[in-house]
N, C-alpha and C positions, 0 to 999 in steps of 0.2 A: 504493500500500500504506500510505503514511503516512495518507492520508485515511480508509482503512478502519479502521485502528487507532484513530484519534482518534474516529471515529464510534461504534465499539463501546464505548469508554470512556464516551462521552457518553450512552449508554443506561442508565447506572447508575440514574437515577431511574425509568425504565420498569420495570426488573427488580425493584428493592427496594420500590417503592411498592405492588406487587400484594399481597404478604403483609401489609404494614402496613395497607392498606385492608381486607383481610379481618379483621384484628384489630379494626377499628372496627365490624364488624358487616355489612359489605357482602358480597354473594354473590361468588363467584369471577368471574362475568361482569361484574358492576358494578365489581369491583376492577380487572379487566383494562382495562375502558374508561377508568377514572380514571387508571390508571398510564400509558397512552399519552400523556397530557398532557405527560409528561416528554420526549417526543420533540419537543415544541414545533413540530409541523406541523399546522396547522388541518385540512386535508382528511383526514389520517389519523385524527385524533381524532374528527371527525364520522362518518367511515365506521365506525370501531370501535364508537362509542357506539350508532349506529343498528342495527348487527348484534347487539351483545351486550346492551346496556342501553338500549333506546329510551325507557324511563320516565325515564331521567336525561339524555336527549339535550340538553334546554335548559340545565340548569345546567352540564353538562360543556362545552357549546359556549361558554357565557359565560366560564367559567373558562379555557378553552383560549385564547380571544382576549385574555385579560388578560396573556398571556405577553409581549406586546410591551412593556408597561410595565415588567415585571420585567427583560426583556433589556436595554432601554435604560437603565433607572434602577438596577437592582440588580447586574447582572453586572460592570460596571466596578469596583464596590467589592469584589465577590468575587474578581476577578482580582488586584487590588492587595493584598488580604488574603492570598491564597494564594501570590502571587509578589511578595514585598515588595521585592526587589532591582530597582532601576531599570536596572542594568546587564543583568540577566537579561531584563527585559521589553524592553530595547532590542536584543536579539540580532539581528544581521543574518543572514538566511537566504540561501544562495546561489541565484542565478538558475537555474531548471530549464530548460535549453535543449531537453531532450527533449519538453517539453510542446507545443512548436510544431510537432513533426514529424508529428502526427496530422492527417489530412485530415478534412473534414466527412463524406465517405463512410465512412471508418473509424469515426467516432463514431456515425453512423447505424446502421451494421451492428452495432456493439457494443450499441446501445440495443435493436435488434430482437431480437438473440440473447438478451439478458438478459430482455427482456419475455416472450419465448416460454418460456424455461426457468422463470422464476419463476411465470408463469401456470399452467404444467403442475404445478409443485410445490404452488402455493397457489391452487387454482381459486376459492376463496371470495373472495379479494382480487383476482381478475382485473380487474374494472372499475377499481379503484384503481391497480393497476400499469400497466394499459394507458394510463390517462390521464397518468400520470407520464412514461412513455417516449414517448408520442405527442407531448407537449410538447417533449421533447428533439429528436425527429426534425424537428418543424416548425421549431424554432430553427436546427438545423444545415442544413436544406434550402435556406435562403436565399430562399424564396418570400415576398417582402415582403407580398403581399396577405394570405396566411394569418397571417403574424406580426402584422400590424396588426389583423386581425380578432380573434385570440385575446387579444392584449395590450390591445385597446381595448374594443369593444362586448361581447364575451363575458365578459371579466373584470369590467367594471363592472356589467353586468346580473346576473351571478352573485352579486357582492357585495351588490348592492341586494336581490336576491331572498332571500339568506341573512339579511340584516338585517331585512327585513320579516317573514320567517317566524319568526325568533326573537322579534321584537316581538309578533307575534300569539300565539305559544305561551307567552310568558313571563307567566303569570298570577300573581296574588298568592299563591295556594296553592303554586305551584311554588317561589317564592322563600322562603316561610315554612316550607317542609318541613324538619323537623329534620335530614334527611340532607344538606342543602345546605351548612351551615357546615363540617362535617367534610370535605366534598368540596372546598370552596374551599381549606382548609388542606392537604389531601392533594395537590391540584394544584400548589400553590406549593412544597410539599415535594419533589414529583417534579421540578419544574424546578430547584430548588436542588441536589438530588442529581445531576441530569444535568450541571449546570454544574461541580460539584465533580469528577465523574467525567471530564469533558472536560479539565479542568486537570491532573488526575492523569495522564491520557493524554499531555498535552503534556510533563509532566515525564519520563515514561517514554521518549518519543521523544527528548527532549533528551539524556538520559544514554546511551541506546542508540546515538545517532549522534555522540557525542563533542562535544555542544554545537552541532551544526549546525542544530537545530530550535529555534525560539523557542517556549517552553512556552505562551505566550499564545494561540497558534494553536489550542490544544486547546479553548478555549471555543467556537470555531466549529463543533465537532463537534455541538453542539446545533443541530438542523436548523431554525432560524428564519431562513430565507433572505430577504434577505441581511443581516438585522439583526445576528446575532452575528459575521458576518465583518466588518461595518463597525465594530462595537464593538472587535473585536480590533485592526484596523488603526489605529483612532483612539487606543487606549491605547498601542500600540507607537510610533506616530509622535510622540506627545506626549513620550515619553522619549528617542526617537532619531529625528529627522526623516529620517535616511537609511535607516531600516529599512522595507522594503516586504514585507509578508507576505500581501497581499490575495489573490494567486493561490492560495497554499496554504490560506488560510482559506476561500475559495470552494469549493475542492476538498473540504475537510472538510464544508462546508455541504451540498453536493449529495450526498455519500456519506451524510451524516446523514439526508437525506430518504429515500434508498433503504433504509437500515438500518431506519428507523422504519416504512416501508411493509412490509418483510419481517416485522418483529416483529408489526405489526398483523395481517398475513395469517396468521401462525402462531397468534396468539391466537384469531382468528376460526375457524381450522380445527380446533384441538385442544380448545378449551373448549366443551363441549356442555352 
């Protein structure tokens, strides 16, 4: 439940960028595609832009994959700005002994049930949701051959194909389009707002639990797996070498991916 709360707060950029983008003259479909950049999850952004605004697919894809630079370079400064107290950043979170009580079979069953329910609710986003939960099932199945296949050849070939496709489609007219510069700024704004929302969620969790939750873990709600989780752990460990929050940060990361997928499915389903 902590991960769910943090992930919801970290969608602040996705929610608020939509009306801001409309104010800049983008249609509601284009604005929705741009706002999903705030979820900081590449596949979700690509899927939504192809569904809602294929004419902006290339610039949105380029902006979406710039989030890695912002997450690594910008989010640490944002965290230190919003959480200035070193003592607060170094808060030690208790070890969750219940996390180890779930078996791989239970996790696979949970993934299957969630996939079926969400696909029935959001049929437009069924391919996206199926891919997400299929990866979880493969990871938990323990079948090393499938794990090596997906994490090796399939991953590298998909990345290569995506890079080649963007390189071929990225013409001079596309880059020089007057709509591209505002899109770049809106994408960065969306990521910034999501980071702020995640930290606010961390503060809410901190005060509601009586100081048991480190507010830095909120930045991991931005679903840039596992970048924001590593950023959170690095910041915390620098201030307190004995503080380990990685397990909580990764939980927020994964829930952020699921939340972004749900929002992308909602946008694709209701925006006509």
